[in-house]
N, C-alpha and C positions, 0 to 999 in steps of 0.2 A: 504494500499499502504506499509505504513511503517513497520509495522509488518512482511509482506511480506519479506522487502527486509534484515531486519535486518539479520535473520537467515541465508538469502543466503548469505550474506557478510563475515558471521563469518566464514561460511563453504570456501569461498573463501580465507580467512584470512589462514584458517588451509592448503589450498593447498599451499598458498605461504611461508608459515613456513616449510612444507614437503620440497619443492625446495630447500629452505636454507639448509637445514638439509641436505639432499643429496650432495650438493655441497662440504660442511664442512666435510662430513663423508666419503662419497666416490667417492670423488674428480671429481664429475661432474662439469660440467660450460658452460662457450661460447660455445663449439661446439654442444653440447648437446640442448642446448637453442636455437640456429641457426637450429636444425634440426628439434625442436618444432614449432618455426616460420614460418619455410617453409611450416611444415603441416599445419598450420592454414590458411596462406596466400594463397597455391595452392589447398588445400583441403577441410578444415571442413566447413571455412568460405563461400566457395561458392556453398557448398551443403547445408547448410541451408538456403542461399539468394533464390537458386534456387527452392527448396522445398517451401517455404512459400511463392514462387510468384507465383507459378504452382500450389500451392492449393488454395491462397487465391485471388490471383490476386493483381493489384496496385489501389488502390484506389488516384488518383490524386489528387482529393480536399485538399488533405494531402499538397501538396506542397506550401500552403498559410504561413505553419510555417518558410519555408525558409529566406524572408528575416528579420524573427525577429532572427533567429538562424545565418545567417550571422553579424545582428547587434552585438549581444553578441560577437561573435568570433572576429570581428573587432576593438569592444571597447578596449576587453582583449588584443589586440594585442599591440594597443598604451599605455596603461596602463603598462602591462607589460615592453614593452621598455623604458616607463619614470621611472618605477621602478628601472631598471638594471643603468641609467642615476643618480638617486640619491644618487646611492651607489658608482657612480664613477666606475663604469664599464666599458672595452675598449668598441670599437667597435663591435669587434669579440662577446662579451658576449651580448650587447645589441641585437645583431641579433637571437642570442638562448634563449634571455629572451623573446622577442615578439611572438616567435615562440610555445615555452613551455607552455606561458599563454593563448594560444588562440586556437591552435588546439587541439581537445579531441580524447581520444578513444572512438570513438562510434562506431567504428565497433567490435573490439573482445570484449569490457567489453559492451558498452552501448546495442548494437543490441541483445546481447542474454541475456542480465537481463531484457530488456524491453519484449520480446517476452515470458519470464517467468511471467513478471507483469502482461501483458496483452495478456493472451494467444486467438487465433483465433480473433482477433480483426484488421481488415484489414486496417483501419486506422491508429490503433496506429503501425503497423509493416512498413507499408506504410511510416508514416512519420518519424519513425525511419531511414530507409533505405534510403531514401532520403536526410536526413540532413548526412548520413554517406557519401552517394556518392557524392552529390553536394558541402556541405559545409567542407567537411575534406579532400577526395578522391581528388576530383579535383581541390579544393582552395589551397589544400596543395602542391599540384606538381606543379601550375602555381603562384597562388600570393604567398603563403609562399615560394616556392622556389627561387622566384624572391626578396623576400622582404632579406631572408637570404643569397643570392647572394650579395646584395649590400652592406652587414655589414659584412662579410666573406672576399671570395677575390674579390669581387669587381669586377667578369665576368659578359659578357651578359647573360642572361635568355636563356637557351639553350630550344627551344619549340618543336624539335625532340624528344629530350629526354621525355620531358612532355607529349608528345602524346601515346610514349610507354606505358604509365598507361593504355590507355584505351583497351591495348592488354591480360591485366591481367586474370587471371579468378576469380579473386575477383569482378573485373568490367562488364564482361560479362554475369555473371553469373544473372545479374541483368536484362537486356533486354532480354535473353534468357528464363528467369521465367515466365514475364510477357508476353512473345509472346507465351508460352506453355498453360499459361493460356485462353488468348484470342483466340488462336485456337481450345481449349478445346482438346489439346491432350491425347488420350488414356494413359497416364501413369499409369503404376500398381500402387495401393496404397500402397502394402509393399514396392516398390522401395522408394514412397516419405516419405513414413515414417523412411524408414530407413536412408535416406539422411539428414533428419530433424534430427534424433538420433544421428546421425555422427557430425552433424553442431552442437548441443547443447554442446557438448565436448567442445567447441572453449573456451569460458572463462576458463574450468580448465586449458585447456592447457597453456593459456596464463598467468595464474598466477604461474601454475609450472615453466614456461620459468622464466619468471620474479623473483621467488625465484630462481634459478638457477644462475642469473645473477645479485641477486642483491649485490651490490658492497656499503656499507655504505661510503667507504673512498672517494667515490666522493664528499660528503660534507665537506669535510675538509677544512679548510678555506673557505666556502661560504655558513655556516650555515645559517646567516642573509638574504642574498639575494635571497636565495634556499627557505626559508620561505615566505619571502614576494611575490616572484612571485609564488609559491604556493597559497598563499592567491588570488592571482587575478584569478587565472587557477578556484580554487576548490569555490571561495565564490562570488566574483564579477562577474564572467562570469555568473552563473544562477541569480546572482539580475539584472543584466541586461534583460537577457531573460523573467525570472519573469516578470518584469514593461513592456515587450513592452506588451506578453502575456494578461495582464492585463490590460492594456490600450485598445488595442485594441479588447478585449472581444473575444480573442480565447476560442473557447470550448473545453471541453476534450472528449477523453484523449489528442489530438493533442497539449494543452498547456501544459501539466504534460510532455510528451515525448519530447517537446524543451526546456523544464529547465532542466529536466535529462540529455538529452545529453549534454547541456553546462556545466551541473556540473560532468560529468567523466574527471577521470586526465589526465593527458598531453598524447597523441596520441604517442606509440611507435614509430610510422615512424616519427617522428618528428624530434626523436634524429639521423634519417637515413638521414634528410635533412641537418640537422646541420652539420654532419660531412661531407656530400656532398659538401657542400658548404665554407668548412674553419671555420665556425664559432666555438666557444667555445662549443668543445664537452663534455667535465667532466662538466662544468655547468649544460648542456640538461640534460644528465644522471644524474645527482642530484638532479634535480628540477624532473624528472621522476618518481627517484625512490621514492622520499619524495610525491609527489602526490598521486601515486598509494597506498601507505601506508595510507599516510592521509585519503583517500578520504573512507577508510572504516567506519569512524567516520563522516564524512560530507556528504555523499550521505544520510542515513537515515535521517538528519537535514535538509538538502534542500527537500528530500519528503517530513518532516513533515509541514514545511513552505508552500508547495504549496498544502496540504490539509488545512491547515488553512487559507488560504488565497482564499480557490475557492469561487468564489460567490455563 
């Protein structure tokens, strides 16, 4: 697994560097990055989710990893907030720190990577999808938003806005794909192959977008707290997940999926939540940027630890 992950992440680093160069040489930037992000959210990721589920179905037994993934997220949220307090940051920054230290990029990065590492494995793909849908998407737009609201503007949680999340193609693709498999709908194989191929461009588009919007100036004056919060996200979170799956004897590939999803860098949507709720957006952007870059080194390390601690 480690041998497969290293070259893949190396290629993604080159894509990120390409985006950074295009932004500086060709003048591309936030507008182009927003176009790519919209394409990922509304087209490539839904296509990937639907194609994989329609072909392989959902292994509902994979849901047993959800409590341990949630444990890693909640522990990281608390520790991330504590780190911000230790650095003497204000309430808005504490809200941002908790969000970016806990919610992972399980969809745009984690899911495509895990589908590559475990091709055709219904249990692995189901676990990765459930973690992304329940632990990241649903909790981010409910628990995460409520938490950020408390430390940001102090506004009440908008439940109606949160419910709109369930109408997005990214969320609808999951039940539709599972239903297509359960009903044995006669979907032409070439169509599923095309959708899956389109979906597998997601990770590259995300890293190209990240390169276009990469702004190292966001780290100005925040280097020490940003590094500490990144350590919580990239090292502490997977350590908690690893402890849980080993103590409770979770079998592979579910254990590996749970730990690697926890080890993913900060969710890109966490910056959106921070901005919407009035928390410290520059700090969130700085941590998200730094975590995305540092994960190129920490993900292979976490994968190696998972391998050597396997019973």
